[in-house]
N, C-alpha and C positions, 0 to 999 in steps of 0.2 A: 226414378225415385230412389233416394238413398234412405235406407231404413236404419235408424239408430238402434243401439243395443237394447234399450228397454222395449222398443216396439218389436224387435225381433224376438225377444224373450216372450212377450205376450202372444205373438203369432205362433211361436213354436209350442206354446202351452194351450192354444185354443182348440176347442173340440173339432173344428174343421181340419186341423192339421194332425190330430191325434191318430187318425187312421194310418197315415204315412209313417208317423213317428212310432206308433206301436209296432207296425210291421218291421220297421228298421230295427227297433230295439229287440224284438222277439228273435229275429233271425240272427242278429249279431250276438246277443247274449247266449243264445242256444249253443253257438259254436264255442263260446268261451265259458262254458258252465259245467257244473257237475250236479247230479241229483243229490239233494240234501236229505230227503226222507222218502218213505214209501208214499207219501201224499204228493210226490212229484213236484215239490217246490224247487225252484232253481236258485242256486247260489252263484252269483256271477263273479268273474274276475275282471270285469270291464273297467279299464282305467281311462278310456277315452269317453268322456261324458258329454261331449258337445253334440248337438243335434246333427250338424253336417257330418261330423266324424262317424256317427253311427249310421246315418243314411248312406254315406259313401262306402261304408264297409259291407253293406248288404249285397249279397250275390244272388241273383235270380237265375234259376236254371229252367230251360225249356225242354220239353220232350222233343225227341228227334222227329222231324217231319218227313214224310215220304209221299211223293206224288203217285197217283194211281192212273193207269192208262190201259184201256182195253179196246180192242177192235169190235167187240160185241155191242158197243154203244157208239153213238156218233162222236167223232173227234171234236175237241173244243173248237168253237168258232171265234175265239178271242184269246187273249193272253191269260189263260187260267187253266187249271187242271180239272180233269173229270172229278177227281176227289183227292183229298189229302188225309193221310193217316197221321194221327197225332196221339201218341200214347196208346190207350186202349179204345180210342174212338176213331171213326172215319166221318169226315165232313164231305158230303156229296154236293157238288155244284148243281145249280138248277138244270134239270133235264127237260128238254122240250121235245116235241114229237117228230124228231128227224129220224128217218129210216137210216140205220148205220151204213148199209151197202150203197145207198144212192145219195145220202146227205140231203134228201128232199123231204119236205113236210109230208107226213102221213096223209093220204087222201081221205076225204070224208069230213065229218064235222067233229063236234066235241067228243063223241064216243070214241071214234078212231084215234083222235089226237091224245085223249087221256090214256087209252090203252097203250099206245106207242111210247108215250113219255114214261109211264110206269114200267114198261118192259125195259126201257133204257136205264131207269133207276135200278131195277133188279140186277141188270147186267153189271153195272158199276159196283153195286154192293157185293155181288159174288166175286168180282175181280179184286175187291178190297179185302176179302176174307170175312164177309159179313153176309147178312140176308135180311129180308123184310121182317122176320121175327125178332130181330135185334135192333130195329129202328127205335130210337128214343124220341125223336121230334121231327115232324115234317112241316114244311111251309108250302102251301099251295097258292099259286097265283092264277087267277081267272080273269079273262078278258071281260066276262059278263057273269055277274053273280046269279043270274037266272039259270045258269048251267050247274049250280051247286048241287042240286038233288041228283042230277045225272052223274056228275063226277063222284058224289058220295057212294052211289051204288057200285061203280067200277072200283073205287078205292077200297070199299069193304070186301069185294071179291078178292082183291090182291092181298090185303092184310089179314083177312080172316078174323079169327078171334082176337088177334093182337091189336091193341088200340093205342098206338103211340100218341104222345101229345101232338097237337096240330094247330096251326094257324091257317086261316084261309083269307086271302086278300084279293079284292077286285082292283085291277090295275088298268090304266088307260091304254097301255100298249105293251106287248111282249116282243122279244127278239123274233125276227122274221114274220111278225104279225100272227103268231100262233095264238091259239085260244087258251092254252093250258101250259103251266110249268110247275115243276115240283123239285124241291131240294130237301135234304134230310141230314140228320146226325144219327149215327148208329154206333153200337158197341161192336167190337171185333170178337170173332170166335177165339176161344183159347187154344 
């Protein structure tokens, strides 16, 4: 579809496009601006006033990413990292109840599997430079939501008084047919 100039002008002014447009203008104008007063109003020297010119001149920077690996937790069973550090945060991949030394599923039921998966999570957090007290958000995956009360008790023992945000989801199946998996986002120690 070819868009005529008047249609393009309407699209570039529409509320649906203002988010992109505002972000592009803000970062572009900030680079080419000076503070005008103590109220922090910006006076721009922007000479390129076209939508595409501004959008194309926007530079996005990403924090450096660092993969985390520890032998104190099971090695990844696929093409992923145990965790990734990004800026001041660590994103821990889903931890399942594999025993690190044998790479076998922890023997027993939901109690033993939950304890092992949480031990693996703690090991990855420690290797990342964080701990359970710095966890911001967890996502718990359960094979059977009837195990929720049991898992909650073990989870509360591990996290103590710290209560990170959490989602709990019942799923049809987990890797290696385990009963429990947990992932998290945590802040790093300074």
